[in-house]
C-alpha positions in Angstrom: -29.7 72.6 -11.5 -27.9 70.4 -8.8 -30.4 67.5 -9.6 -29.3 67.9 -13.5 -25.6 67.9 -12.4 -26.0 64.6 -10.2 -27.9 62.8 -12.8 -25.2 63.6 -15.4 -22.3 62.4 -13.3 -23.3 58.6 -13.6 -23.5 58.9 -17.3 -19.9 60.6 -17.5 -18.5 58.2 -15.3 -19.8 55.3 -17.1 -18.5 56.5 -20.4 -14.9 56.7 -18.7 -15.0 53.1 -17.5 -12.7 50.6 -19.2 -14.0 47.6 -21.1 -14.2 43.9 -19.8 -10.4 43.0 -19.5 -11.4 39.1 -19.2 -13.1 39.1 -22.5 -10.5 38.8 -25.5 -10.9 41.7 -28.0 -12.5 41.0 -31.1 -10.2 40.4 -34.2 -11.0 41.8 -37.9 -10.0 39.0 -40.2 -10.7 39.7 -44.0 -13.5 42.0 -43.3 -15.3 39.8 -40.9 -15.3 40.4 -37.0 -14.2 37.3 -35.1 -13.7 37.0 -31.3 -10.2 36.1 -30.5 -9.7 32.8 -28.8 -9.3 32.8 -25.0 -5.5 32.4 -24.3 -6.0 31.6 -20.5 -4.6 28.3 -19.5 -6.9 25.6 -19.0 -6.9 23.0 -16.3 -5.8 19.6 -17.5 -9.2 18.2 -16.4 -12.6 19.8 -16.1 -13.9 20.3 -12.7 -16.8 17.9 -13.3 -14.6 15.1 -14.7 -12.2 15.8 -11.7 -15.1 15.2 -9.4 -16.2 12.0 -11.0 -12.8 10.6 -11.4 -11.9 11.0 -7.6 -15.5 10.0 -6.6 -14.7 6.6 -8.4 -11.0 6.3 -7.4 -10.0 8.7 -4.5 -6.7 10.5 -5.3 -6.9 9.8 -9.3 -8.0 13.4 -10.2 -5.4 14.9 -7.7 -2.7 12.9 -9.6 -3.8 14.4 -12.8 -3.8 17.9 -11.4 -0.4 17.5 -10.1 -1.1 17.1 -6.4 0.6 14.1 -5.2 0.6 14.7 -1.6 -3.1 15.1 -1.6 -3.5 12.0 -3.8 -1.3 10.1 -1.5 -3.4 11.1 1.5 -6.6 10.0 -0.1 -5.1 6.6 -1.4 -3.6 5.9 2.0 -7.2 6.4 3.7 -8.6 4.4 1.0 -6.3 1.5 1.6 -6.6 1.7 5.4 -10.3 1.8 5.3 -10.5 -1.1 2.8 -8.1 -3.3 5.0 -10.2 -2.5 8.2 -13.4 -3.0 6.6 -12.3 -6.5 5.5 -10.9 -7.3 9.0 -14.2 -6.2 10.4 -16.1 -8.3 8.1 -14.0 -11.4 9.1 -14.7 -10.6 12.8 -18.4 -10.1 12.2 -18.4 -13.6 10.3 -16.4 -15.2 13.2 -18.9 -13.7 15.8 -21.9 -14.8 13.9 -20.4 -18.3 13.8 -19.8 -18.5 17.6 -22.9 -16.5 18.5 -24.9 -19.7 19.5 -21.9 -21.7 20.7 -21.7 -22.8 24.4 -18.9 -23.3 26.6 -18.1 -26.2 29.0 -19.0 -25.6 32.6 -18.0 -28.8 34.4 -16.4 -32.1 33.2 -17.6 -35.6 34.2 -15.5 -36.5 37.4 -14.5 -40.1 38.5 -16.0 -40.4 42.0 -13.1 -42.7 43.1 -10.1 -40.8 41.9 -11.6 -37.2 41.7 -10.0 -36.6 38.3 -12.0 -35.7 35.1 -12.6 -38.7 32.8 -11.2 -38.8 29.3 -12.9 -40.6 26.4 -11.1 -42.9 24.0 -9.3 -40.2 22.3 -8.1 -38.6 25.4 -10.4 -35.6 25.3 -12.1 -34.5 28.5 -15.7 -35.5 28.7 -18.1 -32.4 29.4 -20.8 -32.7 31.9 -22.5 -29.2 31.7 -22.5 -26.4 29.3 -23.4 -22.7 29.6 -24.3 -20.3 26.9 -21.7 -17.9 25.4 -21.9 -14.7 27.2 -20.6 -12.6 24.3 -23.0 -14.1 21.6 -25.5 -11.3 20.7 -23.6 -8.5 22.0 -20.4 -9.4 20.1 -22.4 -9.7 16.9 -23.9 -6.2 17.2 -20.6 -4.7 18.1 -18.8 -6.3 15.0 -21.5 -5.2 12.7 -21.1 -1.7 14.1 -17.3 -1.8 13.4 -18.0 -2.8 9.8 -20.6 -0.2 9.3 -18.2 2.5 10.6 -15.4 1.4 8.1 -18.0 1.3 5.2 -19.1 4.7 6.0 -15.5 6.0 6.1 -15.0 4.6 2.6 -18.1 6.5 1.4 -16.9 9.6 3.2 -13.3 9.4 1.6 -15.0 9.1 -1.9 -17.1 12.2 -1.5 -14.4 14.3 0.1 -12.0 13.2 -2.5 -14.2 14.1 -5.2 -15.2 17.5 -3.7 -11.6 18.3 -3.0 -10.8 17.4 -6.7 -13.6 19.6 -7.9 -12.2 22.5 -6.0 -8.7 21.9 -7.1 -9.8 21.8 -10.7 -11.5 25.2 -10.2 -8.4 26.9 -8.6 -5.6 24.9 -10.2 -3.9 27.8 -11.6 -4.2 30.0 -8.3 -0.7 30.8 -7.2 -0.1 29.7 -3.7 0.3 33.1 -1.8 -0.6 31.9 1.7 2.6 31.8 4.0 2.8 31.0 7.7 5.5 32.1 9.8 6.5 31.5 13.3 8.3 34.2 15.4 9.1 35.1 19.0 5.8 36.9 19.3 3.6 34.1 17.8 2.5 32.5 14.5 1.6 35.0 11.7 -0.5 33.7 8.6 -0.1 36.1 5.6 -2.2 35.9 2.4 -1.6 38.0 -0.6 -4.9 38.7 -2.6 -4.5 40.5 -6.0 -7.2 43.2 -6.1 
């Protein structure tokens, strides 16, 4: 008997449950049942499109989603990375150009006066050369700098795309997280509707 009551309880409880409140109710129009259109607000851009836009041009989807500070952050990182990647490429080119260069060690000295001799144009005449001590090491270091800035560019594109995807998913979520500082410390409060 107790087993019969326990088995009947879930059935009675299930009958008392409310219907799905997220799905719009069906509407009857001229004898036909038609599902009502979803009246929930839609994001200005789909999450997939937001990801692709910001993957191509960091900050573009954030602008469409009305997040100007975030867009400005990604655009700033992009501009800084492009500028420093270009500078690193120039430094690498210069290091490669001078990698096999040599440096004058001594000049031709006049035996009578003890002063370095000059050619017909007035330039000192070199006697011996030594190899450039920064040749191969400098090229490797400059190449590493360039690779770092290129990796930063790729990282910025990926993070911007991921942030745009999440922002498009949660674009209508109200900001209900606050942070307050008091004499006892910092308190972070989040209101979550349940």
